[in-house]
C-alpha positions in Angstrom: -19.2 -20.2 1.6 -20.5 -16.4 1.4 -23.2 -15.9 -1.3 -24.0 -12.3 -0.5 -20.5 -10.7 -2.2 -20.9 -9.4 -5.4 -17.9 -6.8 -5.4 -14.3 -7.7 -4.6 -11.6 -5.0 -4.0 -7.9 -5.6 -3.8 -5.1 -3.6 -2.2 -2.3 -3.4 -4.8 0.9 -2.8 -2.8 1.9 -6.1 -1.2 -0.9 -7.5 -1.9 -1.2 -7.7 -5.7 2.6 -6.9 -6.2 5.9 -6.4 -4.2 6.2 -2.9 -2.6 7.5 -2.6 0.8 11.0 -4.3 0.4 11.9 -1.6 -2.4 11.2 0.7 0.0 13.2 -0.6 2.7 15.9 -1.2 0.4 15.8 2.5 -0.5 15.9 3.7 2.7 18.8 1.5 3.7 20.8 3.3 0.9 19.7 6.8 2.2 20.5 6.2 5.8 23.9 4.9 4.6 24.4 8.6 2.7 24.2 10.3 6.3 26.0 8.1 8.3 28.5 11.0 8.7 26.2 12.8 10.6 24.1 10.0 12.6 23.8 6.1 13.1 21.7 4.8 10.4 18.9 3.5 12.7 19.0 7.2 14.0 18.4 8.5 10.4 15.8 6.0 9.9 13.9 7.3 13.0 14.4 11.0 11.6 13.1 10.1 8.3 10.2 8.4 9.9 9.5 11.6 11.6 9.4 13.6 8.8 7.0 11.5 6.9 4.6 11.3 9.7 4.9 15.3 10.1 4.0 15.6 6.2 1.9 12.9 5.6 -1.6 15.1 5.7 0.3 17.3 2.9 2.0 14.9 0.7 -0.1 11.8 0.9 1.1 8.3 0.2 3.7 7.5 -2.4 7.4 7.7 -3.6 7.0 11.3 -4.5 6.4 12.3 -0.8 8.7 10.2 0.5 11.8 11.8 -1.7 10.6 15.2 -0.6 10.9 13.9 3.1 14.5 12.4 2.1 15.3 15.8 1.5 14.0 17.6 4.0 15.5 14.8 6.3 18.7 15.8 5.0 18.5 19.5 5.4 17.3 19.1 9.1 20.1 16.3 10.2 23.0 18.4 8.6 21.4 21.8 9.8 21.3 22.9 6.4 25.0 22.5 5.7 24.7 19.6 3.4 26.2 19.3 -0.1 23.9 19.5 -3.3 25.7 16.4 -4.4 24.3 14.5 -1.3 20.7 15.8 -2.2 21.2 14.6 -5.5 22.1 11.4 -4.8 18.8 11.2 -2.4 16.7 12.0 -5.5 18.8 9.7 -7.8 17.7 6.6 -5.2 14.3 7.9 -5.3 14.1 7.7 -8.9 15.8 4.1 -8.7 12.7 3.2 -6.7 10.2 4.8 -9.2 12.0 2.1 -12.0 11.4 -1.0 -10.1 9.9 -3.9 -11.5 6.5 -4.9 -10.6 6.8 -8.7 -9.3 3.3 -10.2 -8.8 3.0 -12.2 -5.7 2.4 -15.4 -5.7 -1.2 -17.0 -6.7 -2.5 -13.3 -7.9 -2.9 -14.1 -11.6 -4.8 -17.4 -11.4 -6.8 -15.9 -8.5 -8.3 -13.0 -10.3 -8.8 -15.0 -13.6 -10.7 -17.4 -11.5 -12.9 -14.6 -10.2 -13.1 -12.5 -13.3 -16.5 -12.6 -14.7 -18.4 -14.0 -11.5 -18.0 -11.0 -9.3 -17.2 -7.2 -9.9 -13.2 -6.7 -9.4 -11.6 -3.9 -8.4 -8.2 -2.4 -7.0 -8.4 -0.3 -4.2 -5.0 1.2 -2.9 -3.1 4.3 -1.6 -0.3 6.3 -3.3 0.8 8.1 -6.2 -1.6 8.1 -9.2 1.2 8.0 -11.6 3.1 5.8 -9.9 0.3 3.3 -9.2 -1.2 3.5 -13.1 2.3 2.5 -14.2 2.6 -0.4 -11.9 -0.7 -1.8 -12.7 0.2 -1.3 -16.5 3.2 -3.1 -16.1 1.3 -5.7 -13.9 -0.4 -6.9 -16.8 -3.4 -7.1 -14.5 -5.8 -4.1 -15.3 -8.0 -6.0 -17.9 -9.2 -8.1 -14.5 -10.6 -5.1 -12.9 -13.9 -3.2 -13.2 -12.6 0.0 -11.4 -9.6 1.6 -10.2 -9.5 3.5 -7.1 -6.5 5.1 -6.3 -7.2 6.6 -2.7 -5.5 9.4 -0.8 -6.2 7.4 2.4 -8.0 4.7 3.7 -10.4 5.5 6.3 -14.0 4.9 6.6 -15.0 7.8 4.9 -12.8 6.9 2.1 -14.6 3.6 1.3 -18.3 5.0 2.1 -17.5 7.3 -1.0 -16.1 4.2 -3.1 -19.2 2.3 -2.3 -21.3 5.1 -3.3 -19.8 5.2 -6.8 -19.9 1.6 -7.1 -23.4 1.5 -5.9 -22.7 -1.3 -3.9 -23.9 -1.9 -0.1 -21.7 -2.7 2.5 -22.9 -6.2 3.1 -22.1 -7.1 -0.9 -18.5 -6.0 -0.5 -15.5 -7.8 0.0 -11.7 -6.1 0.7 -8.3 -8.1 0.5 -5.1 -6.4 1.7 -2.1 -6.9 3.8 -2.8 -3.6 6.2 -4.9 -4.4 8.9 -5.4 -0.8 9.5 -5.9 0.2 6.1 -7.7 -2.4 4.6 -9.5 -4.6 7.3 -10.7 -2.6 10.5 -12.5 0.8 8.3 -14.6 -2.1 6.1 -15.5 -3.7 9.6 -16.6 -0.6 10.8 -19.0 0.4 7.7 -20.5 -3.2 7.3 -18.5 -4.7 4.6 -16.3 -7.7 4.7 -12.6 -8.0 5.1 -9.9 -10.7 4.2 -6.4 -10.1 5.9 -3.3 -11.4 3.8 0.0 -10.9 5.9 3.0 -9.9 4.0 6.3 -10.5 5.5 7.4 -6.7 5.5 5.1 -3.8 6.6 5.9 -0.3 7.1 5.5 0.8 10.7 2.7 3.1 9.8 0.5 0.2 8.6 1.3 -2.4 11.4 -1.5 -3.3 13.8 -0.3 -6.0 16.5 -3.8 -6.7 18.2 -5.6 -10.3 17.4 -8.9 -9.0 15.7 -11.9 -11.4 15.7 -15.1 -10.5 14.1 -17.7 -12.4 12.0 -16.8 -10.8 8.7 -13.0 -11.0 9.1 -10.9 -13.8 7.4 -7.2 -14.0 7.6 -5.6 -16.1 4.6 -1.7 -17.3 4.1 -2.1 -16.7 0.4 -4.5 -14.5 -2.0 -5.7 -17.9 -3.5 -7.6 -19.2 -0.5 -10.2 -16.6 -1.1 -11.5 -19.3 -3.7 -12.6 -21.5 -1.1 -14.2 -19.0 0.9 -16.8 -17.6 -1.8 
């Protein structure tokens, strides 16, 4: 049991609800559009290069992803692509924006059990409008004291959040599926972190090193947090 925690933050995508499988489904459709130019796995590699090049400009989320699809089309086709192909890429991007919000197992009952006992926070990356839409559709927003949609999840970003919440790191616990974004920065600034692996992870968020730390936990399901607190 940990009696020092007063504030618990949750990542949203692939921690509270499904996200990455939808992105991968969209990417597969996009790669199929360009198979006359390159094999689908090569298109995927080119798209990822575009995403990484533009990450500091667009940040995380669907809108940046859509812009990267269009740029990748232009580069692969040497700007000779038809407007129809660009229109189709925008269309599958719109489809991604309209995906349903499907909560992961154990999320509603876990939040309900914690509500009133701890200050609950959403700390997630992504596009502001899209994340606000998903939170509203999820039906979870009344469980949270604060919603923080972050441009990135580095140490400085978490320090800014803690300052806003007037919370010391030793009283803060972060739960998420990305070791790189949800775990390592918190441990570096003195907070606690719990990793809840998801079966699909974006390449940019993967971290394969084994982690051992006194303030680190790994759960198979979000409900296991109730046994720790």
